[in-house]
C-alpha positions in Angstrom: -125.4 183.3 -142.6 -126.1 180.4 -141.2 -124.0 177.4 -141.5 -124.4 173.8 -140.5 -121.5 171.7 -140.0 -121.8 167.8 -139.8 -118.8 166.1 -137.9 -118.6 162.8 -136.4 -116.9 161.0 -133.6 -113.8 158.8 -134.5 -111.1 156.8 -132.3 -108.1 159.1 -132.1 -106.1 159.0 -134.7 -102.7 157.0 -134.3 -103.8 154.7 -131.7 -104.3 151.2 -131.9 -107.4 149.5 -132.9 -108.7 146.3 -131.8 -111.8 144.4 -132.3 -114.5 142.8 -130.4 -114.5 138.8 -130.3 -117.3 138.5 -133.0 -115.5 141.4 -135.1 -118.6 143.6 -135.2 -117.6 146.4 -133.3 -114.5 148.4 -132.6 -113.1 147.8 -129.1 -113.1 151.2 -127.7 -112.6 150.4 -124.2 -109.4 152.2 -124.3 -109.4 154.2 -126.8 -110.2 158.4 -127.0 -112.4 160.1 -129.0 -112.1 162.9 -131.2 -113.2 164.6 -134.5 -112.5 163.7 -137.7 -109.5 166.0 -138.4 -111.0 167.1 -141.8 -114.2 168.1 -140.1 -112.5 170.2 -137.7 -111.3 172.2 -139.9 -115.0 172.4 -141.3 -116.5 173.8 -137.9 -113.2 176.3 -137.9 -114.3 177.3 -141.3 -117.6 177.6 -140.6 -116.8 180.0 -137.3 -114.3 181.9 -138.9 -117.3 182.3 -141.9 -119.4 183.8 -139.4 -117.2 185.9 -137.6 -116.5 187.8 -140.9 -120.3 187.8 -142.4 -122.6 187.2 -139.5 -125.0 184.6 -138.3 -124.7 181.5 -136.4 -123.2 178.0 -136.6 -125.0 174.8 -136.0 -123.0 171.3 -135.3 -124.9 167.8 -135.8 -123.9 164.3 -135.6 -125.5 161.3 -135.7 -123.5 159.1 -133.2 -123.6 157.4 -129.3 -124.9 159.6 -126.2 -120.9 160.1 -125.8 -120.8 162.2 -129.2 -122.5 164.8 -126.7 -118.6 165.6 -126.1 -117.1 166.5 -129.2 -120.5 168.5 -129.8 -119.4 170.7 -126.9 -115.6 170.7 -128.3 -117.1 172.6 -131.4 -119.5 174.8 -129.0 -116.1 175.5 -126.8 -114.3 177.4 -130.2 -117.4 179.2 -131.3 -120.9 177.0 -132.4 -124.1 178.2 -131.2 -126.2 175.1 -131.3 -126.1 171.4 -131.3 -128.3 168.9 -132.3 -126.9 165.2 -131.6 -128.7 162.5 -133.4 -128.4 159.3 -131.0 -127.6 156.1 -132.9 -128.2 154.0 -130.3 -124.6 153.0 -129.9 -124.4 150.9 -133.6 -122.7 152.2 -136.6 -124.6 153.3 -139.3 -123.6 152.9 -143.0 -123.3 155.7 -145.1 -126.9 155.3 -146.5 -128.3 155.1 -143.5 -126.5 158.4 -142.1 -127.3 160.5 -145.1 -130.6 159.5 -144.4 -130.9 160.7 -140.9 -128.8 163.5 -141.4 -131.2 164.4 -144.2 -134.6 164.2 -142.3 -132.8 166.1 -139.3 -131.7 169.3 -141.8 -135.2 169.0 -143.4 -136.8 169.3 -139.9 -134.4 172.1 -139.0 -135.1 174.5 -142.1 -138.7 173.8 -142.3 -138.8 175.6 -138.8 -135.9 178.0 -139.1 -135.0 179.0 -142.6 -132.9 177.1 -144.9 -129.1 177.0 -144.0 -126.9 179.2 -146.6 -124.0 176.4 -146.1 -123.4 172.9 -144.7 -120.3 171.8 -144.8 -118.8 168.4 -144.3 -115.2 167.3 -143.8 -114.2 165.4 -146.9 -114.0 162.0 -145.2 -114.2 160.7 -141.7 -111.2 159.4 -140.4 -112.4 156.0 -139.4 -114.7 154.7 -142.5 -113.3 156.7 -144.7 -116.4 156.6 -147.5 -116.5 160.2 -149.0 -120.1 159.6 -149.7 -122.2 161.1 -146.8 -122.1 164.8 -147.8 -122.3 164.0 -151.5 -125.7 161.8 -150.7 -127.0 164.6 -148.6 -126.6 167.4 -151.4 -128.4 165.2 -153.9 -131.3 165.0 -151.6 -131.4 168.5 -151.0 -131.1 169.4 -154.7 -127.8 171.5 -153.7 -124.9 171.9 -155.5 -121.9 170.3 -154.2 -118.2 170.3 -154.0 -115.9 168.4 -152.5 -111.9 168.5 -151.5 -112.0 171.7 -151.3 -108.9 173.6 -149.8 -110.2 177.5 -149.9 -113.6 178.8 -149.2 -114.8 182.4 -149.5 -118.4 183.8 -149.3 -119.7 187.0 -151.1 -122.6 188.0 -153.0 -125.0 185.2 -152.5 -121.9 182.7 -153.9 -119.3 180.9 -152.7 -116.0 180.2 -154.3 -114.4 177.2 -153.3 -110.8 176.2 -154.7 -109.2 172.7 -154.7 -106.2 171.1 -155.7 -105.4 169.9 -158.8 -102.6 168.3 -159.9 -99.8 171.5 -159.9 -102.8 173.9 -160.1 -106.1 174.9 -158.5 -109.6 174.6 -159.5 -111.9 176.8 -159.0 -115.9 176.5 -158.2 -118.4 179.3 -158.1 -121.4 177.8 -156.6 -125.1 179.5 -155.7 -126.3 179.6 -152.4 -127.6 177.3 -150.6 -125.1 174.9 -151.1 -122.8 172.1 -149.7 -118.9 171.8 -149.4 -116.5 169.2 -148.2 -113.2 170.6 -146.9 -110.0 169.1 -146.3 -107.7 169.0 -143.7 -105.1 172.2 -143.7 -107.8 174.5 -145.5 -107.0 176.4 -142.0 -105.3 175.7 -138.7 -108.3 174.8 -136.2 -108.3 176.9 -133.0 -108.0 175.5 -129.2 -110.8 176.1 -127.0 -110.6 178.8 -124.4 -111.6 178.3 -120.8 -114.3 180.7 -121.1 -115.6 178.6 -124.3 -115.5 175.7 -122.7 -117.6 177.0 -119.9 -120.1 178.7 -122.1 -120.4 175.2 -124.1 -121.0 173.2 -121.0 -124.0 175.3 -120.1 -125.2 175.6 -123.5 -128.4 173.3 -124.2 -128.1 170.3 -126.5 -131.0 168.9 -128.9 -131.3 165.1 -129.0 -133.2 163.6 -131.8 -133.8 159.6 -132.4 -133.8 159.3 -136.2 -135.3 156.6 -137.8 -133.0 153.7 -139.2 -132.7 153.1 -143.0 -132.4 149.8 -144.3 -131.2 148.9 -148.3 -127.3 149.6 -147.8 -124.9 146.9 -147.5 -124.6 144.5 -145.3 -121.5 144.0 -142.8 -120.0 140.7 -142.2 -117.3 141.5 -140.0 -114.8 144.2 -139.7 -111.2 143.6 -140.1 -107.7 145.0 -139.1 -105.0 145.6 -141.5 -102.2 142.8 -140.9 -99.4 144.4 -139.2 -96.2 144.2 -140.8 -93.0 143.3 -138.7 -89.7 144.8 -139.0 -86.9 143.7 -138.1 -83.1 145.4 -138.0 -79.8 144.4 -138.1 -76.8 145.3 -136.4 -73.6 145.3 -139.1 -71.0 146.0 -136.6 -69.4 149.3 -135.0 -66.7 151.6 -136.4 -64.6 150.8 -139.0 -64.8 146.8 -138.5 -68.5 147.1 -139.8 -67.3 148.0 -143.0 -66.6 144.7 -144.8 -70.5 143.7 -143.8 -71.9 146.9 -145.1 -70.0 146.5 -148.6 -71.5 143.0 -148.4 -74.9 143.8 -147.8 -74.5 146.8 -150.5 -73.6 144.4 -152.9 -76.8 141.6 -152.2 -78.9 144.8 -152.5 -77.2 145.4 -156.1 -75.8 148.3 -155.3 -72.4 148.3 -156.0 -70.6 145.5 -157.9 -67.8 143.1 -156.2 
């Protein structure tokens, strides 16, 4: 079984985001980087499927040269091949990203045969566009399901489940197919020391994709306004009781 997982290098979740002076890019000087959490689960799911059914896992990303680090992390937990589409350090919109990945996938499949399954994270942790996987599925004319929380492969089909209110929706798609998984579908493993050493020595394919214009034009980036909060010490011990009652009355929680 041949599986491709598309991942993205993003700022570490929880870090404080600052912009460059021209408001065109994120200031990355003091940021750590990682793979989007949904995509970490996609890599883990691909490795588990190959362990169960045989085959190999390829990871692919569109990003700067530094994204090699994230590809090698994926190789350290079991991916056998990695492809870096060098973005030149620029941030590509979903239309251009999907076009570049689609062209690279077609080139790979023309040379080595089709991927049985292409996995994505449900959305990236930075832009959260929910678009790239769907765009690629349409371009390749393959069935697609997103928001997946359980995945099985058998008899040339993939059985995908996703949450729907208090129930589960179940989809059965013929292979080859495209699936976007959500964080929580599994618990990603930590890379072992032998895995890291193997990944460090593994070859990495680097391609230069063609940029595609026609998507939305970026005017500037904005950081959400931080909401300031304050805390008031009402007192200490029994002496604070009158002030506590007063605050509760102001909030309309008790009557005088």
